[in-house]
C-alpha positions as CSV (number, residue, x, y, z in Angstrom):
1,X,127.1,84.9,85.2
2,X,129.3,85.2,82.1
3,X,132.7,86.7,82.5
4,X,134.5,88.3,79.6
5,X,138.2,89.3,79.5
6,X,139.0,93.0,79.1
7,X,142.0,94.4,77.4
8,X,143.7,95.3,80.7
9,X,143.4,91.7,81.9
10,X,140.6,92.2,84.2
11,X,137.4,90.3,84.1
12,X,134.0,91.8,83.9
13,X,130.7,90.1,84.8
14,X,128.0,90.4,82.3
15,X,124.7,90.6,83.9
16,X,121.3,92.0,82.9
17,X,118.4,93.3,84.9
18,X,115.1,93.3,83.0
19,X,114.5,96.9,84.1
20,X,111.4,97.6,82.0
21,X,108.7,95.4,83.6
22,X,110.4,95.2,87.1
23,X,110.9,99.0,87.1
24,X,107.2,99.4,86.5
25,X,106.3,97.2,89.4
26,X,108.7,99.0,91.8
27,X,107.4,102.4,90.7
28,X,103.8,101.1,91.0
29,X,104.4,100.0,94.5
30,X,105.8,103.5,95.3
31,X,102.6,105.1,94.1
32,X,100.4,103.2,96.5
33,X,100.6,101.9,100.0
34,X,102.8,98.8,100.1
35,X,101.2,95.5,101.1
36,X,103.7,95.3,103.8
37,X,103.6,98.8,105.2
38,X,102.5,99.1,108.9
39,X,99.4,101.0,108.0
40,X,96.0,100.2,109.4
41,X,93.9,99.0,106.4
42,X,90.3,97.9,106.6
43,X,89.9,94.2,106.6
44,X,88.4,92.4,103.6
45,X,85.2,91.9,105.5
46,X,85.0,95.7,106.3
47,X,85.7,96.5,102.7
48,X,83.2,94.1,101.4
49,X,80.5,95.5,103.7
50,X,80.8,98.9,101.9
51,X,80.9,97.5,98.4
52,X,78.3,96.2,96.0
53,X,78.2,92.5,95.6
54,X,81.0,91.4,93.3
55,X,81.4,88.1,91.3
56,X,83.6,85.8,93.4
57,X,87.0,85.3,91.8
58,X,89.4,83.5,94.0
59,X,93.0,84.4,94.7
60,X,95.1,81.3,94.0
61,X,98.7,80.4,94.6
62,X,100.0,78.9,91.4
63,X,103.3,77.5,90.3
64,X,105.4,80.2,88.6
65,X,107.2,79.0,85.4
66,X,110.9,78.4,86.1
67,X,113.1,81.4,86.1
68,X,115.4,81.8,83.0
69,X,118.9,80.6,83.7
70,X,121.3,83.4,84.5
71,X,124.2,82.2,82.3
72,X,124.0,82.9,78.5
73,X,123.1,79.8,76.5
74,X,122.9,78.6,73.0
75,X,120.3,76.3,71.6
76,X,120.0,73.0,73.6
77,X,121.8,71.1,70.8
78,X,125.0,73.1,71.5
79,X,125.0,73.2,75.3
80,X,127.2,70.2,75.7
81,X,129.9,71.5,73.3
82,X,133.1,72.8,74.9
83,X,134.1,74.6,71.7
84,X,131.9,77.6,72.1
85,X,132.7,80.8,73.9
86,X,129.5,82.5,75.1
87,X,128.9,86.3,75.6
88,X,125.8,88.2,76.6
89,X,125.5,91.7,75.1
90,X,125.6,94.6,77.5
91,X,124.4,98.2,76.8
92,X,126.9,99.9,74.5
93,X,128.7,96.7,73.3
94,X,129.7,96.5,69.7
95,X,130.8,93.4,67.8
96,X,134.1,95.0,66.8
97,X,135.0,95.6,70.4
98,X,134.1,92.0,71.3
99,X,136.3,90.8,68.4
100,X,139.2,92.7,69.9
101,X,138.5,91.4,73.4
102,X,138.4,87.8,72.1
103,X,141.5,88.3,70.0
104,X,139.7,87.4,66.7
105,X,140.7,88.4,63.2
106,X,138.9,91.6,62.3
107,X,138.8,90.4,58.7
108,X,136.3,87.7,59.8
109,X,134.1,90.4,61.2
110,X,134.0,92.1,57.7
111,X,133.2,88.7,56.2
112,X,130.3,88.2,58.7
113,X,128.9,91.6,57.8
114,X,128.8,90.9,54.1
115,X,127.4,87.4,54.4
116,X,123.8,88.3,53.7
117,X,120.9,90.7,54.2
118,X,120.3,89.2,57.7
119,X,123.8,90.3,58.8
120,X,122.6,93.9,59.1
121,X,121.5,93.2,62.6
122,X,125.1,92.9,63.7
123,X,125.4,96.6,63.4
124,X,122.6,97.2,65.9
125,X,122.8,94.5,68.5
126,X,120.5,94.9,71.4
127,X,121.2,94.5,75.1
128,X,120.4,90.9,76.1
129,X,121.3,89.3,72.8
130,X,123.5,86.2,73.3
131,X,126.5,85.5,71.1
132,X,128.3,82.3,70.5
133,X,131.9,82.0,69.0
134,X,133.1,78.6,67.9
135,X,136.9,78.5,67.3
136,X,138.9,76.0,65.3
137,X,142.2,74.4,66.5
138,X,144.1,77.5,65.3
139,X,141.9,79.8,67.3
140,X,140.2,81.2,64.2
141,X,136.4,81.8,64.0
142,X,134.7,78.7,62.5
143,X,131.1,79.5,63.4
144,X,129.2,82.4,64.9
145,X,125.7,82.5,66.5
146,X,123.5,85.4,67.3
147,X,120.6,84.4,69.6
148,X,117.7,86.8,69.8
149,X,115.7,84.4,71.9
150,X,115.5,80.7,72.6
151,X,113.3,80.5,69.5
152,X,115.2,82.6,67.1
153,X,118.9,82.5,66.1
154,X,121.2,83.5,63.2
155,X,123.9,80.9,62.4
156,X,127.0,82.1,60.5
157,X,129.1,79.2,59.2
158,X,132.5,79.5,57.5
159,X,132.4,78.5,53.8
160,X,136.0,78.7,52.5
161,X,137.1,82.3,53.0
162,X,133.6,83.6,53.5
163,X,130.6,83.0,55.8
164,X,127.1,82.0,55.0
165,X,124.1,82.9,57.2
166,X,121.1,80.8,58.0
167,X,118.1,82.0,60.1
168,X,116.9,79.4,62.6
169,X,113.4,79.6,63.9
170,X,111.8,77.1,66.3
171,X,108.1,76.6,66.9
172,X,107.2,76.6,70.6
173,X,104.7,74.3,72.2
174,X,101.8,76.3,73.6
175,X,100.2,75.7,76.9
176,X,97.6,77.9,78.7
177,X,97.4,79.1,82.3
178,X,94.9,81.1,84.3
179,X,95.4,83.4,87.2
180,X,93.1,85.6,89.3
181,X,93.4,88.1,92.1
182,X,91.9,90.9,94.2
183,X,93.1,94.5,94.3
184,X,93.8,95.9,97.8
185,X,96.3,98.7,97.0
186,X,97.0,98.7,93.3
187,X,96.6,96.4,90.3
188,X,100.4,96.0,89.9
189,X,100.8,95.1,93.6
190,X,98.0,92.5,93.3
191,X,99.5,91.1,90.1
192,X,102.9,90.8,91.7
193,X,101.4,89.1,94.8
194,X,99.7,86.5,92.6
195,X,102.9,86.1,90.6
196,X,101.4,87.2,87.3
197,X,104.1,87.5,84.6
198,X,104.9,91.2,84.1
199,X,104.2,91.0,80.4
200,X,100.7,89.8,81.0
201,X,99.9,92.4,83.7
202,X,101.0,95.1,81.2
203,X,98.8,93.6,78.5
204,X,95.9,93.7,80.8
205,X,96.5,97.4,81.4
206,X,96.8,97.9,77.6
207,X,93.5,96.0,76.9
208,X,91.4,98.0,79.5
209,X,93.5,101.2,79.5
210,X,91.0,103.1,77.3
211,X,88.1,102.3,79.7
212,X,89.8,102.2,83.2
213,X,92.4,104.5,84.7
214,X,94.4,102.0,86.7
215,X,95.9,104.8,88.8
216,X,92.7,106.6,89.7
217,X,89.7,104.3,89.0
218,X,90.7,101.1,90.8
219,X,89.6,100.5,94.4
220,X,90.0,97.8,97.1
221,X,87.9,94.8,96.1
222,X,88.4,95.1,92.3
223,X,89.1,91.7,90.8
224,X,90.9,90.3,87.8
225,X,91.2,87.0,85.9
226,X,93.5,86.4,82.9
227,X,93.7,83.4,80.6
228,X,96.9,83.4,78.6
229,X,99.5,81.3,76.7
230,X,102.9,80.1,77.7
231,X,105.6,79.0,75.3
232,X,107.8,75.9,75.9
233,X,110.6,74.4,73.8
234,X,111.9,70.9,74.6
235,X,110.1,71.0,77.9
236,X,111.7,74.3,78.9
237,X,109.7,77.5,79.5
238,X,110.9,80.1,77.1
239,X,108.4,83.0,77.4
240,X,104.9,84.3,77.4
241,X,102.4,84.0,74.6
242,X,99.2,85.8,73.8
243,X,96.6,87.0,76.3
244,X,93.4,85.1,75.3
245,X,90.8,86.4,77.7
246,X,91.0,89.1,80.3
247,X,88.3,90.0,82.9
248,X,88.4,93.0,85.2
249,X,85.7,93.9,87.7
250,X,86.0,97.6,88.6
251,X,83.6,99.1,91.2
252,X,81.2,96.3,90.5
253,X,81.2,96.6,86.7
254,X,82.5,93.7,84.7
255,X,84.8,94.2,81.7
256,X,85.5,91.2,79.6
257,X,87.8,91.1,76.6
258,X,88.5,88.2,74.1
259,X,91.4,88.1,71.6
260,X,90.3,87.7,68.0
261,X,92.1,87.6,64.7
262,X,89.9,88.7,61.8
263,X,89.9,87.3,58.2
264,X,92.5,89.9,57.2
265,X,94.9,88.7,59.9
266,X,94.5,91.8,62.1
267,X,94.3,91.0,65.9
268,X,92.4,92.9,68.5
269,X,90.4,92.5,71.8
270,X,86.7,92.7,71.7
271,X,83.8,92.3,74.1
272,X,81.7,89.1,73.6
273,X,79.1,91.2,71.6
274,X,81.8,92.4,69.1
275,X,82.6,95.9,70.4
276,X,86.2,96.9,70.1
277,X,88.0,97.3,73.5
278,X,90.3,100.0,71.9
279,X,89.0,103.5,72.4
280,X,89.8,106.6,70.5
281,X,92.5,107.6,73.0
282,X,93.9,105.7,76.0
283,X,93.3,107.5,79.3
284,X,97.0,107.9,80.0
285,X,100.3,107.4,78.1
286,X,102.0,105.9,81.2
287,X,101.3,102.9,83.4
288,X,102.9,104.4,86.5
289,X,102.9,108.1,87.2
290,X,101.8,111.1,89.3
291,X,100.1,114.0,87.6
292,X,102.3,117.0,88.5
293,X,100.6,119.6,86.3
294,X,97.2,119.7,84.5
295,X,96.2,121.5,81.3
296,X,95.9,125.2,82.3
297,X,95.8,128.1,79.9
298,X,96.7,130.5,82.8
299,X,99.5,128.7,84.5
300,X,102.6,130.4,86.0
301,X,105.6,128.9,84.3
302,X,107.9,127.3,87.0
303,X,111.1,128.3,85.2
304,X,110.3,131.6,83.4
305,X,108.1,132.9,86.3
306,X,105.6,134.2,83.7
307,X,102.0,133.4,83.0
308,X,102.2,131.1,80.1
309,X,99.6,128.5,79.0
310,X,100.3,125.0,80.0
311,X,98.9,123.2,76.9
312,X,99.1,119.6,78.2
313,X,99.4,117.3,81.2
314,X,102.6,116.6,83.0
315,X,103.1,113.1,84.3
316,X,105.9,112.8,86.9
317,X,107.6,109.4,86.7
318,X,111.0,107.8,87.1
319,X,113.5,108.3,84.2
320,X,113.2,105.3,81.8
321,X,109.5,104.7,82.4
322,X,108.0,103.5,79.1
323,X,105.7,106.0,77.3
324,X,102.9,104.5,75.2
325,X,101.1,105.9,72.1
326,X,97.5,106.7,73.2
327,X,96.1,105.9,69.8
328,X,97.1,104.5,66.4
329,X,99.0,107.0,64.4
330,X,101.9,108.0,62.2
331,X,105.2,109.4,63.6
332,X,105.7,112.9,62.1
333,X,108.6,113.8,64.4
334,X,111.0,112.0,66.7
335,X,113.9,114.4,67.4
336,X,115.2,117.1,69.7
337,X,113.0,120.2,69.6
338,X,113.8,123.3,71.6
339,X,112.3,123.4,75.1
340,X,110.4,120.2,74.5
341,X,113.7,118.3,74.5
342,X,113.3,114.9,72.9
343,X,109.8,114.7,71.5
344,X,107.6,112.3,69.5
345,X,104.7,113.7,67.6
346,X,102.0,111.4,66.2
347,X,99.3,112.3,63.7
348,X,96.0,110.5,64.1
349,X,92.7,110.3,62.2
350,X,90.4,113.2,62.2
351,X,93.0,116.0,62.4
352,X,94.2,114.9,65.9
353,X,97.8,115.1,67.0
354,X,99.5,113.9,70.2
355,X,102.9,115.1,71.5
356,X,105.2,113.3,74.0
357,X,108.0,115.6,75.3
358,X,111.1,115.6,77.5
359,X,111.9,112.0,76.7
360,X,115.2,110.5,77.7
361,X,115.3,108.4,74.5
362,X,113.1,107.1,71.8
363,X,112.0,103.5,71.4
364,X,113.8,101.4,68.8
365,X,112.4,102.0,65.3
366,X,110.4,105.1,66.2
367,X,111.2,107.6,63.4
368,X,109.2,109.8,61.0
369,X,107.0,107.8,58.6
370,X,106.6,104.8,60.9
371,X,103.1,103.8,62.0
372,X,102.5,102.9,65.6
373,X,99.6,101.3,67.4
374,X,97.7,102.2,70.5
375,X,99.6,101.0,73.6
376,X,102.9,100.6,71.7
377,X,106.0,102.0,73.5
378,X,107.4,105.0,71.6
379,X,109.9,106.4,74.1
380,X,111.0,106.7,77.7
381,X,110.5,109.4,80.4
382,X,113.3,111.8,80.9
383,X,114.1,115.5,81.6
384,X,115.5,116.8,78.3
385,X,114.7,120.3,77.3
386,X,113.2,122.8,79.8
387,X,112.2,120.4,82.5
388,X,112.6,120.7,86.3
389,X,112.8,117.0,86.7
390,X,111.9,113.7,85.0
391,X,108.4,113.7,83.6
392,X,106.4,113.4,80.5
393,X,104.7,116.4,79.0
394,X,101.7,115.1,77.0
395,X,99.7,117.3,74.6
396,X,96.6,116.7,72.4
397,X,95.8,119.0,69.5
398,X,92.7,119.1,67.3
399,X,93.3,120.8,63.9
400,X,96.3,122.5,65.5
401,X,94.5,123.8,68.6
402,X,95.5,122.5,72.0
403,X,92.8,120.6,73.8
404,X,92.6,119.3,77.4
405,X,93.9,115.7,77.4
406,X,91.5,114.8,80.2
407,X,88.6,115.4,77.9
408,X,90.1,114.5,74.6
409,X,88.8,110.9,74.3
410,X,85.6,112.2,72.8
411,X,87.5,113.9,70.0
412,X,88.0,110.6,68.2
413,X,85.5,108.0,67.1
414,X,85.8,104.6,68.8
415,X,87.6,101.9,66.9
416,X,85.4,99.8,64.7
417,X,83.9,96.6,66.1
418,X,83.3,93.3,64.3
419,X,81.7,93.7,60.9
420,X,78.3,92.2,60.3
421,X,79.5,89.8,57.7
422,X,82.1,88.4,60.2
423,X,79.9,88.1,63.3
424,X,79.2,84.4,62.8
425,X,82.9,83.6,62.6
426,X,83.6,85.8,65.6
427,X,80.9,84.2,67.7
428,X,82.1,80.7,66.9
429,X,85.6,81.6,68.0
430,X,84.5,83.6,71.1
431,X,82.1,80.9,72.3
432,X,84.9,78.3,72.1
433,X,87.4,80.5,73.9
434,X,85.0,81.6,76.6
435,X,84.0,77.9,77.2
436,X,87.7,77.1,77.9
437,X,88.0,80.2,80.1
438,X,84.9,79.2,82.2
439,X,86.1,75.6,82.6
440,X,89.5,76.7,83.8
441,X,88.0,79.3,86.1
442,X,85.8,76.6,87.7
443,X,89.0,74.6,88.3
444,X,90.5,77.7,89.8
445,X,87.6,78.1,92.1
446,X,87.7,74.5,93.3
447,X,91.5,74.4,93.8
448,X,91.4,77.7,95.8
449,X,88.4,77.0,98.0
450,X,89.2,78.1,101.5
451,X,92.5,79.9,100.6
452,X,93.0,83.3,102.1
453,X,93.6,86.3,99.8
454,X,96.8,87.1,101.6
């Protein structure tokens, strides 16, 4: 833990909890029976007897990458230095306040801010950024570091009376890992049991989210396997890389997706025969939810006590749950709007529009004119406007006319697959990647032979 002095002499402990992914897991576990609840569940043998034959994908205990260290750090080359004062940014922190707390010259802050175009980030620091202050013998600032991640820093070095800024970017070493599991209560519970990194389980949901409703369609006995990258720097684990191959068996039907970057540099996930995994609209804009109100043109309004059409679907979820764009589109509104509260409106191809209302806040960078992609987080569940509790109100309109979101997927054409003139390149890439996936999966099978699912 990093302690910082306050103006009144007290110390505060700077600590962060990665709420986003962990919060989704906790909420996911609340939506389905816990693996540890004293409920009488059918045994795997009883379940298997009632299910069609499924491809055997073992559940394997694998070594989890080391947890990130709790204390804020600079790059490895600076760790042994005793001249640095380290701070981790908390929600609401500003650099001017930190300068006051550390008793630094505010004129140096002005010099940092005018040091270059990259310095604009200092006016919008994010929670979790790490800051390094190197002082000279007189206690004045000699060098300042802003660390976005172990792979990306900004170094501000004194140059006479001013500061110069230099971006530092490190290339990670890439390794691959494979994990597999079986669903007994929910996908998120199964992924957590198998110690799948939260970022990768969410990517799996994004990849298959247009074809599988992970809240309603999954059942005991469903299986998953993922093949993904991990990033290391100087033998230290620093984060997750790309998902390379994802496989999900739902109700006996296999879904297989392979990551591919086309000749124009655009990345997507495709079936081995070149069909795009992205659909017109994702089934749901949330990963964890409970539908509290369906599309209903004759609904009795819960607050006004009048018959008023309910022109969307309400998803009850904890405040702060990430809300995702259900399709590629342009932001036409991201502001407060009457009874809708905080709302994001997206315009899509073919005269389609989606609305996301009652948000607690908007995702960083979401503003009119910005283009977002399917599955991208655009805001967070809240209860702003006329809301009886935290939930997302989601609407789909076609040429200005409200449509039932449950049936709206057919309103948009599917995303284009691999072009004919690129199929040879795609097949070459896919065959190589799937060969690696199959080889690693065979190793997984051998190493887990005889290991129980629980």
